[in-house]
N, C-alpha and C positions, 0 to 999 in steps of 0.2 A: 394336215401335214404331220401331226404328231405320230400317226400310225406308221408313216414312212420311216421316221427317225427310229421308232421302236423296232422296225424290221432291220434297219441297217445296224443298230447298236445292240440288238437282241435284249434290250431292257428299256425301262422308262428313262428317256434321255434327260428330262428336266428334273427328275428326282421329286421327293415329296414337297409339295407346295411351291415348286419352282414354275417359272413362266418363260417360255422360249421367245426370244426377241428376233423376229424376222425382219428383213432378209439376212442371209449369212454375210459374213465379212471375208474378203480375200486380201490378206495383208500383203501378198507379193504381187498384187495386181491392182494397186490403188492409184499410182501416179500415171499420167498419160503415157509416159515412155514404157512403163511396165505393161499397161494395157495393150499398147501397140505391139510389144514383143510377143505377148500371149496370142494376140490375133494373128500375127504373122506365123507363129508356130502352128496354130490351128489350121491356117490356110495351107501352110507347107505340108502338114501331116495329111490333110485331105488330098492335096494334089499328088503327093507321093503315093498314097494308097491307090488313087484312081489310075495313075500312070502304071503302077505295078500290076494291077489287075488287067489293064489293057494289053499288057504283054503276055498274059497267060494264054494257053492254046485255045483255038477257036471251038474245040469240041465241047468246051464248058459253056453251057447256056448263059446268055447275057444276064438273065434274071438271077442265076445263082451267083454270077460274079458280083452283081450289085449287092446281094445279101452278104457275101463274104467281105466285100469292101466296107459295107456298113458296120459289120462286126468289128473290123480292125479300126475303123475310124472312131467308133465308140470307145474302143480300148485306148486309143491315143487321147481322146477327149478326157477319159477318166484319169489317165496319167497326168494330163495338164491340170486337172482338178486337184490331184494330190500335190502337184508342184506349187499350186497357188496358196497352200497353207490355209484352206478354208476353215472357218469356225463359226459357231453360233454363240450368242450371249444368252445366259440363263440368269434370271433374277430370282433370288430365293430369300426368304426370311426365316431365321432360325427361331424356333420356339424354345424359350428358356425362362426361368424365374426373373422377374424384374428386380432391379436394385433399389433398395430403400435405405437411406442413412437415418439412424436414430441417435439423437443427442440428448443426454439427460443431465440436467443441472445438479451438480454436487456441492454447491456453495452452502454455507452455514444457514442462510435464510430458508433453505428447503427443509431444515429441521424444525421450523416453526409449526406449531399446532394452532391453526386459526380458530379463534373463538367465535362461534356462530350463534346468534340469537334470533335472527330473522328466520321465519318459518320456511321461506323459499330457499334460503341458503342451506338450512338443515336438510331440506328435501333434496337439493342438488347433491349434497355430500352423501346422503343415504343412497342415492342412485349410483354414485361412484362405487360405493362399498357393497352394492347389491342388496340393500335393505329396502324397507318400506319407505314410501314417500312421505309418510307421517310418522317419523320416529318418536318413540316413547322418550320419557325423561332420561332413563338409563341409557338408551341408545344415543341420545343427544350428547350426554356426557362422554360416551365412548368416542363419538365423532370428534368432539372438541379436544380429545387427547391424541388424535391421529395426526401425525406430521404430514407436511406436504409431500415429502419423499415417499412415505407409505401410501398416501393417496394415489400417487402415480403408479406404484406397483400394483395396487388393487384395481385401479382402472384398467390397466393393460391386461390384467388377468381376468377381468370380468367378462364372462361369455356373452353377456347381453351386448357388449360393444363390439365383439368379434375382431378386435384388433390383434389379440394374441394369436388367434388361429390364422389370421392373414399373414402375420410375420413368419409363421412356420410353413405355410402352404403356398402362398402366392409370391413371396418376395425372397430375394437374397438380401438379408439384413446385414448392414455394417453398423455396429453399435459402439458408441463412445460416450464417455463422460467429460464434462468440462467444468472449470472453476477459475482459480486465480492464475493458472498457467496459460501461456499462449498456445500450448500444444494440447490436442485431444488425447485422452487416455482410453484405449480400446478395452472393451469387456465383452464377454461371451453371453449371448442370449441362451437362457436355460432351455433344456429339452421340453418338448410338448407335454410330456408326462410329469414334469417336475411340479410338485405342489408349490403354490404361490405365484405361478405364472412366469413369463419370460424374463422379468427383471428381478427375480427373487434373490439373485446372487449379488446385487448391488450393496455396497457398504453404506453405512450411515453417512450422510453429507457432513463435511467438515471444512471445506475450502473457505478461506477467509475473504475472498473477493470473487467477482464474476466478470469474466471477459467474454461476453457473448459475441462481440464483433470478431475477436481473434478465433473463437470456436468455429464460426461460419467460414472464416478465411481458411482455416486449417482443413475443414471438411472439403472445400473446393480443391485444395492442394492434393488431398488424398484420393479424390475421384480421378484426378489426372486426365480430364477431358472425357471420361466415361459418362454416359447418360444415366441418370437416375430419375425415378418417378417423383422423388421428392426428398427433402430433408425434414424430418419430424423432430421438433425441439420441445422437450418438456421442461418448462422453466417458469419462474415467477416474474421473469423480465427484469430482475434487479441488476442491470448491467452497470457496474460502478467503476470499472477500470478499462483502460486500453481503447481500442479502435471503436468508432461509431458503428453499431451493428446495422444501421440502416444502409450506410455506404457499402458495407461488406455484402449485404443481401442483394443490393443492386448489381454487384459484379459477379454474382454466383452463376447465373445461367441455369439454375435449378430452383424450382419453387420451394419455398419454406412454409411448412405447416406448423405454426406456432401454437402450442397447446398451453394456455394460461393456467397456472396452478396457484391456488390461494385466493383470498379475498382481495379485491382491489384496494380497499382502505382498511388499515389496521390501526387500532388505537394502542397507544403505549405511553408509559412514563419511564423515565430513566434518570439516574444520577451519574453523569459521566466524569464528574470532577469534585474532589473534596480537598480542602486545604486548611491548615492552621500552622502556627509556629511550632517548632519541635520542643521548645521549652516555654512553659507558661507558669504563672505565679498563683499560688493559692490565695483565694479571696479577690483576685483581680480578674475582671471580665476580659475575655479574649474572643475575637471573632472567628467563627467557623464558617468558611466560605463553601456553600453548597450550590453547584450548578444543576439546575433542573431542566430537563427537556421533556416536552409533552407533544403529543400528536393526537388530536381528536377529542381533547378534554377542555377546550376553551370555555371559560365561564364557570368551571367547576372548582370545588375546594378539595384539597388533599391534606392528609395529616402527615407531617414530617416529624419523625421520631429520631431523637439523638440519644445514643447509648454510649456510656463509658464502660468498656468491656461488655458485660451482659446487663448492666444496670441502666434503666432509662433515666436520663437526667433532664430531658426537656422534650416537650411536644409543642408543635406550632401548627396552626392552620395556614395554608398557603393558597391564595386565590390565583388561579391560572388564567392569565389573560391571553390575548391573541398572539403573543410572542411564543415562538417555538422553543426558545431557550431563554433562561433568565438566571442571574446570580442572586441567590438568597443568602443573606448573612444572619447567622444565629449567634447571639451573644451568650457565651457560656461562662459561668463563674465556678471554677473548681473549688471543692471544699475538702479534697483529700490530696495528700502528698504521695507521689509514686510515679510509676511509668504505666501508661494506659493506652488502650486502643479505642479511639473514638469512631463511631459508626453513625452515618446518616441513612435513614431508611424511609421510603414513602410507602404507606400502606396501600396495597393493590386495590384497584378499582374494577368494577365489572367490565367485561369485554376487553380487558387489557391483554395485549398480545403475549407478553411474558412478564412475570414478576421477578425473574432472575436478575434483571438489571436495575432493580428498584433500590439497591443499596450500595454503598461504597464505604470503605474503612481506611483509616490512617493509623498505623501502629507507631509505637515508640514515642508517644507524647509524654514528656516529663513535666510533672507538676512539682514545683519547689516552694518552700516557705521561707524565702530569703528576699532581701532587697538588694538591688545593684547599688553599690556605694561608689559614687562618682565624685571626683575632685576636678573642678574647672579652674584653671589658672590663666589670667590674662592681665595685661597692663591697665586696660581701661574698659568700660562697658561699651565697646564698639557695637555696630549693628549686628554683626554675626554672633557676638557673645550674648547680646540681649535676647535675640530670638531663640538661641539655643537654650539659654537659661529659662525662658518661658516654657519650652518643651519639657525640660527636666522637672520644673516645678509642677507642671500640670500632670505629670505621670508619677505622683508620689506613692501610688499603690505598688509600683514596681521599683521605683528609683528613690534612693536617698542621696540627694545632691549636696555638695559642699562647694564653697567658692573661695578662691584667693584672688582678689582684685587689687592690684597695686595702688590704683588711684581711686579707692573707695572712700566714701564719706565716713569719718570716725563714728558718727551717730549710727550708721548702719551696722558697723562692727559690734557696737554695744547692745543693739536691740535685736539683731537677727543672728541666731545661733548657727545658721547655715554658713555664715561668712567667717572665715578663719584669718587670723592675723599673719600667719606665716605658712610656708611650704614645709611638709614633713622633712625633718632633718636627717632621718636615717631609715634603713630598711624596715625596721620594726614598725615605725609609724606609717610607712607606705603600705604595709600589709593591711591597714584598716580600710583600704580602698580597692575596688575591683578594676576601676578605669581611671586613668589620669588623662586630662585634656589640657594641652598646652596651646595657648593662643599667642597673640603678638606681644611677647614679653622679652625683654633683653636678657641675654645670658648672664649679665652681672647680678641679676636678681637671685641667682642660685650660687651656692658655693660649689667647688669642685667635688666635695664629698657628697653633696646632695644629688648632683648629676650622676655621679658614680652609683649612688644608691638607687637612683631611678633606672639606670642601666641594669643593675642586678635584679631589681623588682620585675622588669620585663623578662630578662633572660632566665632567671633562676626560679622566680616565684610564679611565672605565668601571668603576670599582670597585663592588662590592655592599655595601650598608649595611643592617643589621637593627637596628632600635631596639625594645627591649623595655621597656614601661612599668613603673614601680615605684611604690611607695606613698609614697616620701619625696622622690624627686628627678627622676624621668623621667616626662614631659618638662617638668615645672613650672619647673625651674631654668634651662631653656634659652631662655626667652622673650627675644627680642631678640638671640639669637646666630645664627651661620650655620646651626646645626643646625635652628633653627625653619624656615628656608626649605627644608631638605631633606625635612621630614616631609610625608606625604601628607594630614595632618589639621590642622585648626585647633583650638587649645585655649586655655582660660583657666586659669591656675594655680589649683590646689586647695590647701586648707589641708593642710599636711603631717601625716602620721600619726605620732604618737610611739610609743615603746615601751610607755608606759603605756596608750595607747589600744588598742594591739594586745592587751595583756594583759587589759584589762577588757571589750573589745567581744566579744560573741558573735553571730555571724551564723548564722542558722538557715535562711534561705531562699536557695537557690541559683538559678542560671539555666543554661540550655543554649544554647551558641552556635549560631547559625543560619547555614548556608552559603548564600551568595547565588548566583544563576545564574552570575555571573562567577566566583565561587569554585568552583562545580561544574565549570566548564570549565578552571580553572587546574590545571596539573600539580602545583603545589607542595602542594596540600591534598588530594591523592588518597590516601585510605586503601586503596582497591581500584581495580583497573584498569578494571572495568566500572561503568558509571554507576549501574545499579540497586543493585549491592552497595555502592558508595560512599555513595549516599544512605541506605541502610539503616544503615550504620555511623555516619554522622553523626547519625542520629536516636538512636543509642544512646550518644553521648558522655557522659562523666561531667559532672555539673553543676559550675559554678564559683561562687565567692563574692566575687570582686572584679574590677573592671574600671576602667579610666581613662575618665571621661566626656568624651571628645573632643567638641568643639562641632559640627563638621561636616567633611565631606570637602573637600579643596581641589579647585578646578576641574582636571579632567584626571586626578584620582586615581580609583582603583577600590577599592570595598569588596568584600572577599572573604568576610569573616565579620562578622556584626552581632549586636547584642543583640536578644533576642526582643521587647522592648518598643520601640515606635516613637518613642523619645525623640529620635532624631537625624534625623528626616525620614521619608520614605516607607519606607526600609529598616531603620531603627533605628540606634542608635549604632554607628559602625564599631569593631569589635574587632581585625580584621586588615585592613590596607589597603596598597595598593602604588601606586607611580607611577614613571614614568621621570623622571630628573633629569639632563639633559644626556646623556652617553653611558652613565651607570650606572643602576642600579635601587635604589630604596629600599623596604624592607618595614617596616611598623609593626605591632607586637603591642601592643594596648592591654590585654593580660591578662598575668598572671604565674603562671598555674596550668595551663598546658598539660601540666605533668607529671601532672596527674590523668588524662589520657587514656592513661597507661600502664596504668591499671586497667580502663578501659572507653573505647574499644573494645578496647585491649590494647597490650602493650609493643611488639609487632612493628609495629603501625600507628603508634604514637608515633615509633619509630625511622625508619620509612619516611617519615613526614611531614617530620621534621627533615632527613633526608638530601636530600629533594627541595627543601626551602627553601634549604639551603646550595648545592646544585648549581645551582639556578636563578639565585641571586644571583651566583654566581662565573663563569658562562659567558662573559660579555662580556670580563672582565679576563683570565680564564684562557686563553681561546682567541685573545685579541687582536682580538675582534670589536667594532668600534665603529660598527656600522651605525646610520644615522640613521632607518632604517625598520624597524619591527617589524610583521610580518604574522602573523595567527593566524586560525584557523577554529574553528567550534564542534565540528567533528569532523575526524578525519583520514581517515575513509572514509565514503563516501556510497553509497546506492543510486542507480542511474541514475534521473533524474527528481525526486530529492529537492531541496529548497532548502538551499543551503549559505550560512552566514553568514560574511562576511569582515570582520575588524576590523583596521584599520591605525592605527598610532601613528607620526606623522611629525615629524621635526625638520629644520630647515633646515641649511645648511652651518655656521652658527655654533652649532648645537645648541640653537636655540630652537624652540618648538613652532610648527608650520605652521598658520596661521590662514587658512582659506578655507571657502567654502560646500560645495564638493564637490571630490573628487579622483577620478581615474580609475584603476581597476585593470584589468589585462589578464590574462585567463585563457586560457592556451595549452594545447592538447592536441597535443603534438609539433609537427610542422610542418604539421599538417592543418588546424587551425582556431585562430582567435584571436577572443576575444569581449571587448568593452569593458564593464566593469561600473562604474556610478557609485556611489561611496561618499559618503554624506552626513555632514556634520559633526554630532557628537553634542552635544546641549545640555549645558552646564556641564562639558564635557570638552574643553578646547582641545587641538588636535592629534590628536584621536581621530575616526576616520571609520569608517562601517559601511555595508554593503550586502549584497546577496544575488546568488548565481548558481545556475544549475541545470545540473548536468552532464548532457549529452544522450546520452553513449555511454560504454561501459566503457573504462577506462584511467586513466593518470596525468595530472593537470592541474597546471600550473605557474602560480602567481599572483605577479605583480609589480605595482609601481606605475609608471604611465606617467611617463617621464622619470627614474625612479630604478631602472631595471632592474638596475643593477650593485650596488645597495645591499643588497637583500634579496630573497629569493624564498621561497615557501611551496609545498610539494608536497602535494597530496591525491590520493586514489584514489577512483574511482567503479567500482562493481561492479554487475552485473545482480542485481536482487533474487532471493533464493533461496527465496521463499515457496512457489514451485511444487514445490520439491524437498524441502520439510520432511517431508512425508508423502505420497510420490507413488504409493503403492500404490492399486490400483483399489478405490474405495469401494463395494463391493457392497451393504453394508447401507443406505447412503444412497440409492443408485439404486433399490433395491427399494422403499424407502419412497416415493420420488418417483413411481414407476410405480403403486404401490398407491393413493396419495392421489388420483391422477387417473383411476383406473379402467383403466390401461394394463397393461403387462407389462414385466418385466426379462428380458434374456437376455444372456449373454456373447457376445463377438464371434464365437466359433467356432460359435454356434448361430444365426447370422444367417439361415440358410435357413428358419427357422420364422417369420420376420417377416411374409412375405406371407400366410400362413395366419392369423396373429394379426390382421392388418389386416382380413381378410375377416370374422373374428368380430366385429370392432368397426366394421364398415361402417356408415356413417351412412345412415339411411333418410330421404330428403329428403321434406319435407312436400309433398303434391301441390299443384299450381298450380290454383287455383279461378278459372274464367273464366265470365263471363256472356255468353251468345250469344242475341241477340234473335230472336224468332220472327215478329213483326209485319211485318218488312221482308224476309222470305224471298221469293225469286222465285216460289215455288209459291203464296204467298198472293196476290200480284198477279195471277198467271195465273188462279187460282180465282175471284177477284173479277171479273175480266174475263169469264170463262166464264159465271158466274152471270148477270151483267147482259146479256151478249151473247145467251145462250140465251133469257132472258126477252124481250128485244127481238125475237128471231126469231119466237117463238111469238105475240107480240102482233101482229107484222106479218102472219103467216099468218091471224090471227083478225080482221083488219081493225080492230084497236084503235088503230092509229096514224094 
């Protein structure tokens, strides 16, 4: 039948590679009514032609009449054929390049150069690079310096794998990179002639996270229903953010060919955390907290080196057990005064993935050769005072304690020089101390001049004051005295508790003190150096059974610990609170049972807390620092891109609180950049301002207040996130599941040569294109119609019928 169509259309009707679907369709003759109409028209046409030629003269032979009638009938039938709208369907498949989507992992873990020692691993890597399967020692060193990203480039360019040639010749390639974003980033495949292969234009990997699931989801969105032979993903499988890649692969409808890059298991040592106090004392041992992470070195010993600036001050051998992380405490005894940077470093081990994360430093550690002079004043040696005295006496390397106890035995006064007979009578005598602690002692123990001197000591000299509430005197008896102005809380005097009340009252229900967010950030209430551990210990603290019901915080004061019941406002009644008062600092304890914390969370944490309290209160007076500006941040170290919270407490030149809507902080990164950050005044906290900044690059940042640059500075550090290096081994199991879920295949990079054959197995068979081609308007139909009518006219002319 094709030859008939060729005659009628004067060309190949089906076109190249097309197939004609017989029989033809008659769209205007499909319903029974339409068929009946066409049959009636055909019968009528035949009848009309027969009747017409019967009327012609008899001299025309019957045979000729029949021929003429037949020609006219064929003409009418051809006309009805045209009216039917007849067409044929032609199925055709367009030959074009198949679509292939290529995704390349640009996360930081792709910058890792895997260290290979196994002969087979080295042979596989040499195969990727196009070298000998038995590399020499020099070649092995070069292999172990080649990053995963470079391995991918070299593999795709390797003519032995034929992948680069297939990209240029067989496929229409849509190429993208992916990393921490949920969106793919397109890039251009290099020309065939470009040295280095199709991926040579790719930049070095630097993304700080990997969202493999989001990358697959975005690839499906970009295909928009179009068929592709496959999605080829070059990755180490380190999916550490976002959607589950297995679920995304199941929904794709396109096979994923996961090309695994890197070694499945990589060994590594890391120091992710280093901490010690900012101020330590010469000759006094202080703990340096070093967190060590290890992978693949269980049972081995490593050398931990501690440096002060560039000088090695201590070396220790650390045995690595099955724990992946451990906190190691190094006791350091400083023998020099000054400000130093302490560094902890682990000596690299063979096969280690990277030695760059083997060390961490903490700058700005001040070593001083002074003791903190503390004066503790109380009415009697109650439990709180006894346990606090024990802490002070035990820390004689740092603290020089003195005591004024109203109800002390005269024999103690005569034999123990630490006990004083009276409270300092004037400011000159108060300057002999860095911290004053007032316990449960009546106000009549002091003269008005002594309390005024105490107020000046804090406000003008920068002395530290700790006030510990008591059940009979503190702070009730100090209403209307200078001490009331010093306290960070407002109070209403309570009915005093007598001895008889204490003997007859039984308290059965206790409460657990609650750490506020400000308290969690404060160094003075830190049971543990790490936030998560500190929170856990505070949840375990021993219950207490008495507290002083302070009315509310004063404006500008900060609640560090509150009662669990919300009786004192949104946060609860303040149990521990602090405030700046002039040059000095005042700390208020509305409890007298912190000694219970010796039992839970434990004696070491109780000692640590009190040591931090005394140290914090003493620093201004001890070091002679009378800065009118205090700067702090919620953390000392941030990941690049994290939000950092800056808090400033400002006093003017007369040491009054600065009142303004905003102040400006300047965040400097060396001489390279300066950023202005607006700090807004905090409601109900005069002189306190808060704002946020975002470190944009790795390094140290100096924070100062504009116009007060010489008063105070605060240093924080920004580091690149290490999430990409927490488990950087090639995730073969995950990549196999992704490939299986999508109907694709997994192969390690050294087997990339099998990709082209795999793609052929999964070649998409395109649905044929169905095209309607009309028959009624074919050139042959017009010619035939003209021939039929023309021949009839010719015969009628010869028969004298015209």
